[in-house]
N, C-alpha and C positions, 0 to 999 in steps of 0.2 A: 503493499500499499504506500509506504513512504517513497520508495524509488519511483514508482509510476506517478505519484502526485507531484514530486519534484520535476520530473521530466515534463509532465504536461504543463507545469507552471512556467518553466524557463526554456524548454526546447533545447536547441544547440548552444544557448548561452551558458549552460551548466553541464558539466560532465558528471555523470552518476555511475558509480560502480557498486554492485551488489555482491557481497562475498557471502557465499552460503555453503555450509557443509552438507555432503551427501549423507552423513552419518547421524546428524541431529535433526529429529523430525520436528514439525511445527506441533504446538500443543493441540491444535486441531478441533477444539470444542467451542470456539468463539463463533457461534452460529446465529446469534440473534443480535439485532441492532435497535436503535430507535431512530425517529424520523429525520434527524440531521443528516443521516448518512447519504441521503439523496444528493446533498452538496458535493460529496466525494465523487460519485458517479457522474454528476453534471460537469465537474471540472475536468474529468477525463473525457468528456464528449460521448458518453456511453448511454444509449437508450436502454429501456428495460429488456426489449426483445433481443438485444445483442449479448447480454451477459446472463440474464436469469436462467434461461434453459440449460445453459452449459454448467451452471453452478447449482442446479436442482433447487432454485430459489423459490420462495413462497412469500406471501404478504403477511404482515404483522400489524394489526390494527390496535392491539392492547396487550396487556399482560393479564392473564386470568389467575387470580389467587384462590387456592382451594385449601380449606381446613386451617386457615391462619386465625379465624375468629373462633371457629368450633367445627367439629367433625360434620361433614356434609355441607357446610356453607361455602359459597364462592362469591366473588365480586371481581369487577374489572377495574383496572387502571388504563383508560382509553386515551389514545392520542387525539384528544378533542378538547379544545378550549371551551369553558362554560359560556353559554349565551348570557347576555346581560339585559336585565329588565329593570327599567326605572332606575338605572344607575348602580344596580347591585347585581353581582353574578347569580345565576340561577341556583348555584349551590347554597347561597344564603337563604333564598326563597324556599329551597327544599328543606333546610333545617327548621325553618319557621313553620311550614305547612305540613311536611311529611306526608306527601301524597301516597307514598307506600314505603315499605322498608327497603327498597332497592334504589339507592341514590344513583347507581350507575345507569340503570335502565330509565329512571325518571328524567335525567338530564342529558343523555347521550344516545345518539342513534348507533354508535359503534358497538355498544354492548349487545344490542339486539342482532346486529350483523354477525358478531363472533358466535353467539349462540346458534344462529342459523347457518353458520359455516359459509357465509357470502364472501364474494370477491368485492374489493373496493372499486373495480372498474367493470364497466359494461363489455361484453363482447364487441370488439371494434376499438376498444382503448379508452373510451370516455370515462372520466372520473365520476364517482357517484355524486359528488358535490353539485354537479350541474343540475341535479334534481332538487336541490334545496334552495328555496328562495325566501327572502325576507327574514332571515335569522337575525334576531336582535343582537346588536353588538358585533356582528360579523359581516354586515353588508355595507359598511361605510356611513351609517346613519349616525345620529347624535350619541348613540351608546357604543360607538365603535371600540371594539376590544384592542385594537392595535394591529399594525401590519407586520407580517414576517419579513426577513431579510430579502426575499424575492418579490415583495409587493403584495403578497396574498393577505387578505384580512382574516383568513381562518388558518389554523395550523395545518400543515401538510398531514393528511390523515393516516399515514401508515409508514412503517419501516419495512424491513425485510428479514427473512430467515434465509441462510444459504449454507451450503457445504463449504466449510472453511478451507479444506484441502483443495477443492475444485476451484474456488476463487483464487487461491494462491497460484494455481496452475494457470488460470485464465490471465491473471495480472502479469505473471512471468512472461507469457507470450506477447501481451500487449506492450509491456515495457521494453523488452529486447528488440521488437519490431520498430520501436521509436527511438532506439539508441542507447538504452541502459546496458552497460556492460555487465554481463552476468558471469561471475567467477565462482566455480564449484570447487571448493577447496577447504581445508581445515586451518583455522587460525591457531598457530602455535604459541605465539607470544605478542604482547601489546608493548611496544617500545615508547619510552618517554624521553623528551629532550631536557635540557638543563632547567627550563622554567617549569617542568612538571606537565607540560602539554604533550599530547600524543604525536610522536614523530613518525610512526608507521606501524603497520601490523604485519607480522611475519607469518607467512602461509607455508604449508608443507610443499606444494608443488609450484607455486608462482613467486616464491621469494617474498621480499618486502614490498607491500603496497603502501603508497603514501597519498595523502590528500590534504586539502585545506581544512576540511571539516569532516569529522567522523561521527556517524549516527549509530548508536548502540541499540540494535534490535535483537539482543541476545536473550530476551525473556527474563525469567526469574534469576538467571545467573548474573546478570549485570556485569558481563565480562569487561567491558571498557570502563563504564562510569564507576561502579561500586568496587570492582577488584583492582583494576589498574590505577584509577585515579582516586580510589579510597573514599568515594563520597559516601557520608553516612546515610542509613536508611531509617526512616521514621515509621515505626510500627503502629498500625491501627488496632492490633490485636486485642487491646484492653476493652474496646467497645464493640468490635466485630469479631467474635471468636471463631467463625468458620475458617478453617485452614486447609481443608482437604476436599477432594472430589473423586468420585468414580463414575465413568461414563460408558455408554453403550451405544452402539449404532445398530438400529433395529429396522430391517427391511419391511415395508408395508405396501399393500396395494391401495393407493389413495383413491382410486375409482370406486372401490368397495368400502373402504374405511371412511372416506371423507377427510377434509382437512380443515380444522379451525384456523381462522386467520389470526392467531394470537399465540404468544408463548404461555405456557401454563406452569405456575410455580405452586407445587402441592407440598404443604407443610408435613414434616416427619417428626419423629421423637428427638432427633438431634440435629435438625437442619430442614432442608427442603429439596424436592426433586423437580428438575426442569424437564419439560417435554416440549420439543420443538418439531413441528411437522414440516418436513421437506418433501419435494416431489420424488417419491420412491422410498422413503425411509423416515424414521423418527430419530431424532437425536435426543437422548435423555441421560440424565446424570444426577447423582445424589451429592449435594453440597453439604458438608457436615463439619462439626467441631470434633477434632481428635480427642479432646478432654472428655467427650461424652459417648464416643462411638469408635470402635476399631475398624480398620479397612475391611476386615472380613465381614463384620456386621453390616457395614454399609453396602458392600456388594450384594449380600444376601437380601437386604431390604430392597434394593433396586431391582434385582431379578424377580422378586415376589411381586413388586409393584407392576412391572412389565408384564409378567405372565409367561405362558408357554413360549411366546415368541423370543424370549431371552435365552432359551436353552442353547448352549454351546457357542454363544457369541462371546468373543474375547472382551474383556473389561479393561479399561484404560484408567489407572490410578494416578492421580495428580496431587502433589503437595503444593499449596499455594502460599505465596509470600504476600501478605496483606498489609498495605501501607504505601508509602512513596518515598522516593529518594529526597533527601533534603533540598537539593537542587537538581533539576533535570538537565541543565545545560551548565557545564564546567569547562572553562578554557575552550578547546576546540572540539568538544565532545558533547553531542545532545543525545540523550536517551529517549527513545520513543517506544510506547508499548509497555510491556510488563517489566522492562528494565527501569522505566520511569516510575511506574506504580500500578497498583491494582487494588480494587476495592470489592472483591468477590463478585460472582457472576450476576447476583440479583440486579434486576433492572437493565442488564445487557449493556453495561458501560465500558467493557473492555475495548471494543472496536471504536466506541466513541472516543476514548482516551487516545487511541492511535490517531484517529482523524483530527482531533483537536491539536494534538502535538505536532503534526505536520503542517496543518494550516497555520498555526502560530509560528512555526519555524520559517514558513515562507514569508510571513508578515515581519518577522524580526531579523531576517538575514542580513548580516552586516556587509559593508562594501569593501571588506579587506583590512580595515583599520582595527582598532582594539575591540570595539563593539561591546564593552562591558556594560553600558547602559542598556543596550538592547537585550543582553543576556539577563540582566536583572528583571527587566520588564517581562521577559519570556517566563523566567522562573516564577514570578509573582502570579502570572496568569494560570500556569500549569498547576501550581500548588492550590490556588483558589478553586479551580475546577475539582480536583481531587478531595480537598477538605469539604467542599460543598456537597459532593456525592456521598462522602462519609456520613455527613449529618443526615441526609435524606434516607440512607439505608439503615442507620441506627434507629430512625423513627419507625421503620417497618417492624422492628423486633420490639421495641418499647411500647408501641401502640397496638400490638396484637393482643387480642383478648385471650388467646390460647395460653394456658398455664398449667397443662396436665402432666409435664415432665420437668425434671430438674433443669434441663436445657431452657425450656420455655419460661420457667419461673426466674432463672438467673438473667434472662435478657431484660427483665425489669429492674434489676438492681445493679447492673454494670454501670461504670462511669460514663456520663455523657460528655461528648465533645464540648469545648468551650462554646458558650452562648446558646447551645441547644436547649438547655434546661430553661433558660429565660423565655426562649421562643415558645416552647411547649406551654408554659404558663400563660402566654398571650393567647395561644390558639384555643385554650380552653374557653376563652370569652369571646374570641373573634377569629373566624376561619382565616387560614394564611392568605396574605396578600403581598404585594411587591415590597412593603415596608417591613414585613416580619419574617421573611425567609432568609436564607444565607445571602449576603449581599453581593457576592461575586458570581459571575456567569458559571454555571455547572451543568447546563443542559436541561434542568428541570424548573418549570415555572410553578407559581403558587397553586394552580389548579391541580397539579400532581400531588402535592402535599395534602390538598383537601381530599382528593379521591382516596388516598391511603388512610387518612384519619377517619373518614365516614365509613370506609370499607372494613377496616381492621377492628373497630368496635371497642378498643381497649382504652381509648382516651375520651372521656366525657367532655363534650363541647356544647356550648349554649348558642342560640340564635341571636342575631343582632336585635337588641330591644327595639330599635327604631322601626323595624318592619311591622311590629304590631300597631303602629300609628299610621301605616300607609295602606293604600287601596291595593289588594292583591289580585284584582281581576286579571291584569295583563300577565302576572305570573302564572296563575292557574290556566289561562289560555295557552301559555307557552308549554307547560307540562303536557297539555293535551296535544299540541302540535308535535312535540317530540315523539310521542307514541304513534301518531298518525304517519309522520314521515318515516319512522322506523319500519312500520308494517308495509308502507309503500315500497321502500327500498328492497325489503325482503322478497316482495313479489316481483320486482323488476330485475334485480341483480342476479347473475349466475352464481353457482357455487364456486368457491375458490378452485376446487379440483377441475371443474369444467372450464373455467377461465384459463387456467394454466395450460390445460390440454389444448385449448384453442390457440394460445400463445405459441406453443410448441409446434402446432401444425402449420402456423403462418411462417415460422422460421424454417421448417422443413416441409415445403409443400410436396 
């Protein structure tokens, strides 16, 4: 991802060499994203039909959380900004009126589309939003919710799932065809000069390779930044205890089974299990805390969860490093991806961190001078993103009503990151807004916090008192419109499996 993005951004004005070992596999389970990833593919000039079929990709409209509140309960965190009625988000009106016990379905059309396994696009490619008219706060009126970077007044309504290994293969071809030099070799040593900067990397077959800038994409090993440059690593383990995962790749017949257009996160005794529907298989894995569960127990739990289809499938066990490097850019080395930091797979932020890191690298690339001010700015931005995501994920566990095992009881007593405790007290009296969430960009807007608080059920919150003094006619009308629009979309849109089959037929007539 880094090599292709740099090449797409600078063309022949920048020489990019990617050194990759034949012996070290990719971690291979980062298969879910959220909606900002479209900017990555747009930068590369790739349309969906050009890459999705090759990567067995599917659509992701939301995350479905199962059993986080209680056994058998589920709710969605959808990629859908709340509508605004008379100056207040529909979420506030929901908390005041409680039209049902399903916040997600009462305020979002995407929740219904996920339940019905619908595609966000019509056969022919049209986005479902073309069917929605007059949405308050989203149509440029007096209650406009705010435009996205590409000028849209609604959030782009989906992200993707894809086979990470196939995407890596696709991007390898894309990058080398456009001038990325691809060196297959093992790095034996990282050499430093008298100033402590990297002077070269010694490879087994190609000798020493030198560059002006070195990008560390060596994963949890942090071969350049943490080992060679000895940059300290700041652990998040005190508040996010999950440090391990075991994953399976499960072949399925999507035409028979169907495909929900969402990632599913199912709570377990010592963590949670992800289920990611791809075209032709499921990606699934158990993320757990090793203080509460052994690898053998985790694998057994995962296989029982999958059922007979898991028989004889090889399991991939992963030890995760949770936290971030103190600085991600030190001297002439930038760490991107897992070597920079990682905050467990919940909410699919791993690929987002990669994308953010390389986007910020392009924005902060120096002109050959010292560049220290640009490095400081880069490090502040990257640290802010990861610290913000940490807060958001800690909220998932703290606010979950589930408390039936030691793991879930302990999530309520672990130390909270700085400032989160004060924010939580604010949210008990007023749902999250721009002034009460983590102040630096981290990919999640206030509505995401609201969706989790109202879905998880473990954090008592009160409606805004002022709404009791206001006319609720428009709000009630909007709840009814959400239901009617969702029902109409379910009737009109194809299933995700049918749409992806059409997409593949167009690509291979």
